[in-house]
Every structure is written in structure tokens, then in C-alpha cells.
N, C-alpha and C positions, 0 to 999 in steps of 0.2 A: 504493500500500500504506500510505500514511500514515494512512488512516482505520481500519486494522485494529484498533489498540488501542482506539480509541473505540467501534468496533462491538462489541467484546467486553465493554466496560464496560456498554454499553446492554443487551446480551443477558443479562449477569449480573443486572442490575437487574430485567429482565423475569422472570427465573427466580425471583428472590426474591419478586417481587410475585405470583407464581402464573401469569404469562403465558408464552407461547411453549411451552406444554406439548404442543401437537399436533405431529405429525410435519412437519418443514419440507418444503415442496414444491419451491421453486426459489430460487436465490440463495445468498448467503453463509452463511445459517443451516444449509445442508446440509453445508458443510465447505469446506476450502481446495482448490479444483479442481486447482491445480498439484501440491500434495502428494498428492492422490488419484491423479493420473495417474502420478506418480513411483513410488508404492507399487504401483499396478496393473502398471506395466511390470516392476518387480522380481519380482512374483509370476508374471507371464506368462513371464519368462525362466526361472523355476523350474518351469514347466509346471503351475502351479496355476491352470488356466484359469478355473474357476468362480469362485474367489476374486478373480481379476483382473477378471472381468466385473463383479462387484458393485461394485468400486471405480471402474472406468471409468464405469459407469452413474451412480454418485453424482457423479462429476466432471461429467457432462453436465448434471446438475441444478444443481450448484453454480455452474457457469458455462456456460450453453448455447452460448456463442460460442467455446469452447475446442475447436477442431477436432480436435486429436490425441486427445482423449478418445473421439470417435466411432470413429476408426480403430482405436484400442486395443480398444474394446468389440467392434467387428466381428470383429477377428482372434481375440480371446479366445473369443467365442461360437462362431465357426467351429471353433476348435480343440477346444472342449468339445462339439461336435456339436449345438449349438443353432442349427440351420440357419435357421429362420424369423427368429429374433431377430438373427442375424448379417446376414442380407440387409437387414433393416430398418436396422441401424446403418450398413451400407455405403451404402445409399441416402441416408441423412441426411448422411453425409460427402461423397459425390460431389455431391449437390445443393448443399451449402453451400460447396464448395471448387472453384469453376470454374477458378481460376487457380493453384492450388497445385501444387507440383512432383510430389507423390506421387499426384496425381489419376489419371493414366493407369494407374499400377500398381493403384490402388484400384479403378478401373473394371474391369480384368481380373479382379481378385479378386471383385468383385461379379458379373460375368458367370458365373464359376465357381460362386459361391454360388447364383445363380438357377437354374443347371442342376441343382445338387444338390437344391434346393428342389422343382423341378418333378418330378424323379425320385422324391423322397420322397412328394410328394402323390399321384403316380400309383400308387406302391406301397401307400400307406396307403388309397387309394380314398376320399378325402374326409375322412379322420380328421385331416388336418393342420390347424393353426390357421387360422382364417379371416383374410382380408385386411381389416384395419380402416381402410384408408386413407380410404374414403368416410365412415365413421363419425367419424373424427377431423376431417375437414373440417367436418362438421356441428357437432361439439362446439366447434371453434374459432369458427365463426360464432355459435353460441349464447353463447359466452364474451363476444365483443365486443358482442353485442346486450344481454346482461345488464349488462355494464359500462357501456354507454351509457345504460341505464335506471336506473343507480345501484343495481341489485340485486346487492349484493356478497356477502351471506351468506344461508344458508338454502336451501330447495329451489329448483331451477332457477336458481341464482345463478351469478355468475362464479366464485366459489370452488368450487362443486360441479363446474362444467365443467372447471376446471383440475385439480382433484383426480382426476377421472375420466380425463383425458388422461394424467396422470402414472401412475396406477395401471394403466392399460392399456398402458403402455410406449411412449407417443408420444415420438419423438425429433425434435428440430429446434431450430435456433438461435432461431426465433421464440418458443420457450418462455420465453427470457429477457426478451423484450419484454413478453410477456403478464404474467409475474410482476411486472416493474417497474411496469407500468400498474396492476395490481391492488393492489400494495403502496402506491403513491402515493394511489390513490383511497380505500383503507382508512384510511390515516393522516389524509387530509383529512376524511373523514366522521366519524371518531372525534373529532378535534379540533374540528369544527364542533358536535358534540353538547356537548362540554365548554364551548365558548364560549356556547352558548345557555343551558346550565344556570347558568353564572356570571352571565349577564345577568338571571337571575331567571325565566326561562321554565320553567313547570311541564311536565316531560316525563314520560310514563308510565314506570313501572319497567321494563317489558320493553324499551323503547327505550333507556333508560339502560344496561341490561345488555348490549345489543348492542354497546356500545362496547368491551367486553372482547374480544369475538370479532373486532372490527375491528382492534384493536391487535395481537392474536395473529396475525391473518391478514397484517397488514403485515409483521411480523417473519418470518413463515414463507414469504413470497413475494418478499422483497426487502430493504428497509431498515426496520429497527425505528424507531418513533417515539422520539425522545429524551425525550419527555414522558410516555410511557405508564406508567412506574413510579409517577408521582404522579396522573395523570389517571384511570387505570383504577380504582384503589381509591376515589377521590373520587366518581366516577359510580356505582360500586357502592354506596358509602355513602349517596348520595342515594336510590337505589332502595329500600334497606332502611329508610331514614328515612321515606320516604313510606308504607311498609307498616307503620310503627309499631314496628319492631324497633330501638329506640334503642340498646339495649345492644350490638347487633351493628354498628350504624352508627359508634359512637364509635371503635373501634380502626381501622376503615377510614379515617376522617378523619385519625386520628393517623398512619397509614401514609402517607397522601398528604402530610401536613404535613412528615413526616420526609424524604420524597423531594424535596420542593420547599419549603425553608424560607422562601423569599421570598414565597410566596403566602399572604397573611393570611386569605383567605376559608376556607381549609381549617381553620384554627384556630377561626374563629368557628363553623363548622358542627360541629366537635368539641365545643365548649362548648355549642352548642344541643342536641346529642344527649344530653349529660350532664344538662342542665337538664330536657329532656323526660323523661328517665329518672328524675327526682326527685333527682338529685345536684347541688344548687345549689352546695354548697361546692366540688365537683370542677370544675364549670363556671367558678366564679369563679377557682379556682387556675389553670386554663388561660388565662383571659383576663388575669389579673394577670401571669402569667409571660411571655406573648407580646405582649399588647396593653394594657399598664398605663394608657396615656393615652387609650384609645378610650372614646368616650361610652357604648358598650354595656357596657364594664366597670363604669362608674359605676352604670348601671342595675342590674347584677347585685349590686354592693356594697349598694345601697339595699335590694334585695329580700332578700338574705341577712340584713341587719341587721333588717329588718321581721319576718322569720321568728323571730328571737330574741325581739323584743318590739316593740310599737308605738313605745315611747319610743326604742329604738335606731334604729328605722327613721326616725323623725322627725329625729333628730340627724344621721344619715347624709345624709338628703335636704337638710337645712339646710346641711351642709358642702359638698355638691355645688353647691347653688344659689348660695351666697354666698361660698364660699372658693375652690372649684375653678374656678367660672365667675363671677368677680366682675362686678357691674354696672359698665359704663364710666362714669367721672365725666362729668358734664354741665357 
């Protein structure tokens, strides 16, 4: 639990930067699993079975390895007359708890649930919900295939497969492993884009913008990237800069610089966006405040002076050449 305060600091930074807006799928972003189970148990004891089911279900998403959440979900659903969902939760619990003390009792409850489900299906004559087991096996296979191909976001991606599994009510401890793998792959892919951009590689705007989705996906399936609050606006700034929207790029670079004060490249790009927007004085103010001794700051000083008058420009250039960078004595 030591990492809990740091996790919340990162999540707050992501929210400020506009990330993590999508519904969390799996992992800590869903909530505190133990607290959800405790509250679900309290509501169950008050016979508020539907409300308890919602909390137990969230607990299985927040920590798919927390077995009591499945048993609580199964019993709450059964008490709420949600027979198909109850059987699904019982199966997940029994399958995942081969050596646990409550397994024999849970198996008897599952057998009872299965008999009730069979009777309900017979009575409803095919109107009962379809068994999605085979479909979920296919979705999981598709998830790992997409993950292996590096297809993390977009149509037929690992994110789409995992989202479908969650929305269709899939239950299983392997959901945690899937979320963790997708989260790690998303963090790595986004930070690789950032590395390539800083190295000077020209990346298309649509690829730069994909980083925001990747950072968001990482936060909503496992562990948020600690660098997302700076890297996401920087990459978005590069995208709009390439599109010629320098006025919009400037505050994005400023946001990145505020989130990571030690990264001088963000300040240089902010100054560049101001310069390209025609605000030379603003660009110079940024460079003088943050990088007063940088050679690029001297270039801007000379250009600002030249804009005032050719004579001022010549004097500034002379100062740079012979005072700031004096010739070494021979």
C-alpha cells in the first residue's frame, strides 16, 4: 500500500492535464477493491442486493485476484434474482479458488444456481441470456494477438477487446493480467513516441496524438505513467505545431514545461511556437527566463535587436561575437 499516495498524485496530474477521462477498465483506477468489498458486504447485510452487486462487480475490476469479491457478487446477484449473472460469478470463484476453505460450500451454491438457471431457461423457452463463454474465449485470444502485434488502440485493438470483455460482464482473475500487460505496453509505446520526437524524428500529427490515448489507456488498465502529465501535452503541442497552429501549441508546451521543469526542450519549443506566431519578444522572454546562457537565446536577442533597427542588430551581434564568446588568446 505504500504506492497508494503516489498513485493518487499521478492520477490527479493526469486529470489536470485532461487525461484519464475515459471510464477505467481494470486496476487501481477503478477504486480500492478492499473498500468496495467492505461496503458491498455492508449493503448485502442490509438486503440491498442490487447495490451490493454493483460494488462487488467494481471490486472484481479493481483487483481481479481478490476472490471474496466474486463470492460476494455471486451471492448478491442470486439474492437479487439475477440468476445468469450469479452463476457466472460463482463459476469464476470456484474456478479461481481450488484450495480455499469456502470452495465446497460455493460449489453447492453454484450447483443450486445452475439448476435455477436451467429451470429459468426452460420456462422462458430460449429468452434467457445466451452463454458467452465461447465468445469470451475468442475475445481473449484476439486481445493477446493484438497485443503481440502492438495494436493497442483503435478498431480490432487490444483495448477494444478488453473493453468488450468488461462491458459484456466477463469475470476472471486473468483480467488483471490482461490489464497489467496492456497498461505496460501502452506506457512503453507512448514513451517511445516521446523519445523519438525529442530525438528530432518528424512524426505525423495523428501518430503524435495517439500518445494521449496510450497514456489514458495505461492509466485506465493498470499503472499510470508518471511522465504523462508532461509528455502528453508536449506531443500534442508538436502535433498542432506541425499543423501551423502556433498559438495553440504555445500553452501546451508551457503545460509540459510546468509539469517537468527539468526538461529544457519543452521551453525551447514554447519559445519556437511564440517566434513562429510572430511574438519575438515573448519568445525571447521565455528563453531569457529559463535558458539565459543558451546560444539560441543569443540568436533571439540579435534578431529582436535587428527588428528594432539594423544598427541595434549590429551592436547586439558584435556583443555576442566579441564579448559573450571572446576569441581565445593565441
